[in-house]
Structures are given as C-alpha cells and as structure tokens.
C-alpha positions, 0 to 999 in steps of 0.5 A: 618480323615486320614482313611476317606481321604485315602478312598476317594482317592482310590474311586477316582482312581477306578472311573477314571480307573475302575481297575478290579481284573486282573489289567486291566485299562479302560478310564473313558469314556469307551467304548464310548470314549476309550481314556485316556488323561494323565497329569502324569504317575500315572494312569499306576502304578497299571495296567498291561493292558490298554484297550484303547488309551493314549493321553498326554496333552500339559502341561505334564512335565517330564518323561512319565513312563508307569510303570508296564504296559505290554499291551496297546490295542490302540495307543499312541499320544504325540503331542505338548508336549514341557515339555516332557523329556523322554518316558520310559516303562521297562515292556511294551511289546505289543502295539495294535495301533500306536506310534505318537510323534511330536513337543516335543522340550525337548524330549531327550530319548525314551526307551521301552526296552521290546517292542517286537511287536504289537498285537499278531495276527499281528506276523503272518504277521509282514511286513504289520500289525505292529507298525507304529512309527512316531517321528518328530520334536524332535530336542533334541532327542538323544536316541531311544532304542527298542532293542527287537522290531521284526517288524514294519510298519513304522519308521520315525525319524529325528535327532537321535544320537543312534537308537537301533533296534537290533532285528528288522527283518521286516519293511515297511518303514525306513526313517532316517535323521540326524542320527549318529549311527544305529544298526539293524543287524537282518533287513531282509526286508524293503520296502523303506529305506531312509537315508538322511542328516545324520551324519552316516559314514557307511551303513551296513545291513549284513542280509538285502535281501528284499528291494524295494527302496533305497535312500542314499542322502546328507550324509556328513560323509558317507564313505561306503555302503555295502549291500552284501545280497540285491537282486536279485531284486530292484525297485530304487536305488538313491545314490547322493551328499554324499561328503565323500562316497568312495565305494559302494558294492552290490554283489548279486543285479541282477536287477533294475526296477525303475532306478539306479542313482549314482551322485555327490559323489566327493570321490567315487572311486569304484562302484561294482555290480558283479551280476547286469544283467538288469537295467530299465528304466535308468542308470546314472553315473554322476559327481563322480570326483574320480571314477576310477573303475566301475564294472558291468560285467554282465549287458546285457540290459539297458532300457525297449523295446519301453518304453523310460524313461522320458527325453529319456536318458536310459544310461548317463555317464559323468563328471567322469574325472578319469574313463579312460575306459568303460570296466565296462560293458563288456557284454552290448548288448542292450540299449533302449533309448538315450545314452549320454557318455563323458569322458577321455576314452582309450582302454588301450589294453583291449580285449574288446574295452573300448572307444566310439567305443564299443558303436559305434558298438552297434549303428551300429548294431541297439542294441541302440534304440534312439539317441547316443552321445559319446565323448572321449578326448583320441583317441582309442589305439587299437581294434577300428572297422572301422568307417564311413568316416569323423567320429572321436571318437566323435559320434552323431547318430540320427534318421531321423529328430531327434536332438542330444545333451544333455542339459548341465545345469541340474545336472544328480542326480536331473534330474533323481530323478523324475523317482525314485520320480514317483515310490516312490510316488506310495507307501503309508505310512500307517498312520492309526492305525492298526486293533485291534486284541485284541477282541471285546472290542472297541479300540481308533483310533488315528487321521489319514490322513495328519491332523494327523502329516503327514510327508513331502515328502522325494523325490523331483522331477526333469526332465531329460534334454531335447535334446536342442542343435542344431545338423546336421541331419544324415541319419537314421540308418537301421531299428532295427533288435534286440528286 
C-alpha cells in the first residue's frame, strides 16, 4: 500500500515538471505556456535547469528557496505576495529574464550569493543586454546580497539597509532610496545613478569612470561625495538638499553637457572640480550657507552659443553668504546666456579680480551674452577696472528693450531641475524581458510596460525663474565680437 502511494507521488511530480534525465524541469503547459506558478519551493529541489519563467502565487508563505537550481531560462515575477519573507538561491548562477519583486510587505532578505549574470551570450555586451532587477514597495527589506553579480541592466531598490554588489562592473541604471550602506567597489559604468532620500553617509565609487547622469538629492546623513574616476564627460550633475553634506570632489570631470546644479546643501564648505573646463547649458551654485571654497580653475565656458538655457540663466551664484571671492573660476572666458551673481565678495588682493568687476569686464568685452546682474555687499579693494560713470559695484547690463532682474521667489535647485529632468526623461528604463539567448526553446515573457509594476518617475520638474523685476533700460552694448 505504501509502495503504491509513493509511486503515485512520483508520477504526479514527473507529470507536473516533466523532469528529464539531465535534471531539466519544464512547466506543465510547456511549450505553449512556459510559466510555472509556484505555491512552495518543492518544484526546484530536484532541478538544475528550469526551462521557462517562474511566478509566485499571492498566498505563498515563508522562504522561496531555489534549492539546487543553477539556471532559469526565463524570468522571476513575485508580486503582491504579503507572506513572502526571504528569497534565497545558493546555487543559482544564471537567469535569462528579469527579476521583478513588488509589494511584498514581509520580505526582509534577498540572497542570491552565486548569481553572476544573465544568459551567457549577454556577457559579450553586459551593459545593455543583462539582468533587470526591480524591487519596489518592500518596506521591511534590509539585505540584498548579490556579491558575484557582474553586470545588470537596471537596479531599482527602496529602503534597503545593506546592498552588496561587490562584483558589479556594468549597469544601465541604479536608483537607490532609503539605503543605508552600499558596497560596489568594482562598479565601472553606469548610465544613470540616482541616490535620494537615503541614510547613506558616504558616496564613494572609486573605480566608477563611465557615467551619464548623477543625482544625489535629499540625503539627510550624506557627508561626502568622492568620485575620483568620473570623467571626462558627464551629461547632468544635480546635488541638492543634502543637509549634512560637507565636501564634493570629482577631480577628473572635464565637461558637463546637461547642467550642473549644486544647491541647498547648508553644511557644504568645499566644491572641488579641478579638471572641469566646459559647463552647458547652465551652472547653478545656490543656497549653500557654509560654502567658503569653490575650486573650478579650468572652467573656460558656461552655456551653449546661440542656445540659451530654458529660463535664460546660464550662470547663477547666489545665497552663499560665506563665499567671499569669485576666484573659483579664474579662467572663465565666455558665458552664453544670462548671468546672475550676488554675495559678499571682495578681491582680497587676488591677482585676478575676484568680485563683480571680473564679470563686468567680461560683459564689457562682449564675452557674456544676455543680461548681466552682479551685486556685492563689499566694495572691491584692489584690481578694479575703470567703471562707467555712476555705476557702482552692483551692475545690471541689458540689451535694448530687455528687462533685468531675477525672480526671487523660486529656489534654484527646483528651478533648474527641469533641465536635468528634460534630459533624464529621454532615457528609457528597459522594463521588458531581455531577449532569450538560451536556444530555440520558448521562454516565458514577464509582463512589460507600465502595467507591469512601472516605477514612479524619479525626477520632478521645475522652471527657471522668469525675469520679473522692473528695471531701467540701458543702452545696448556693442555687438558681440566673440563667438
């Protein structure tokens, strides 16, 4: 009787998984329906390869353990599974599709300690054709351990205490919010890096050199940003509202093409970018109450010729009360767009005029295109060029019929975010399942598009201030002689 019962169980398992001699398992509806819906971890205990995708039912409870499974040709979808506590797979090395984990209120740990990559063919192009790991709305998740993951398409994680990506080298997008600790010392390339609303104290990617967009915003405990290898080119750099941030160092950054905004960092004392030469379309340094040192000794141009930034402001420096000199941009030659500068400046004996007269000279020689406003509460002490009669150290130069002045009501970080947002929105998160490279065997496709757990946009939009205050019109300056 017992023997007969065991035979029935064995037959049922074989019928469900169609286990072949090489320990390859198939979903029961294969190949027409290559997705297995699992209620527990039992189906994986006798497989080394699973040919298809895996979806976990909503009433699953406990630990999802992939057992002896090495290779999943499809993806993994775990959504609205409130009883799931952990996802583990000590033997799992390769996943051919994407991993989507969403709305798992009891999930505390994800540990795939031998997961190295996606399908082997993707390793020839790891930056674009690799794993997409999407984890959202898992409020108790504290540990994500992927120490051998070499490359991935997209990682989007919220509220993780410890994120171990110590072998990660290439990545398209990395969005982290609420994170406390990250280890990614081998990260070399990332398209879009966004660390916001986190508890992290230091951002340091010592080997990161290829990156397009950097956003570090609303990090309450962040004290330092050190990215020594980033460069030479960057699209957008936004650093704002980090209440404990004290220093920024990016010594190899050469050009920024999509805007540089450092605003509302009240403890920030020093900004050092010693190799930076070109900034477009705008540079904003605003509302950094402790800033005493701005070091950009090689910057030559700000803005884009004949293409003023949205809102018109190419160079804005204001509300930095401890910044007493403007000698942080000693090589500046051209500004394409409006200039708005205010502060407590004095030349302090510098061989290069370090107050408003520096920028007055650029305007007089037609190297500033657009409106020019500069005001200083301290008069220059030396090296001031001759000024037009009746003009003090607070200057407003306008083209014929133009109105000067800058709207004072908008915070600079919010107003410039639209530029970064406009560039960021062009990027496309790849939410679809990567192409199956495992052979001709059909592979399940997880849902795509916004309906399949699309993340919220990470970037708000604001507007640069309109020129609102009424001002006296002055004669137009001579026609620009500099291109």
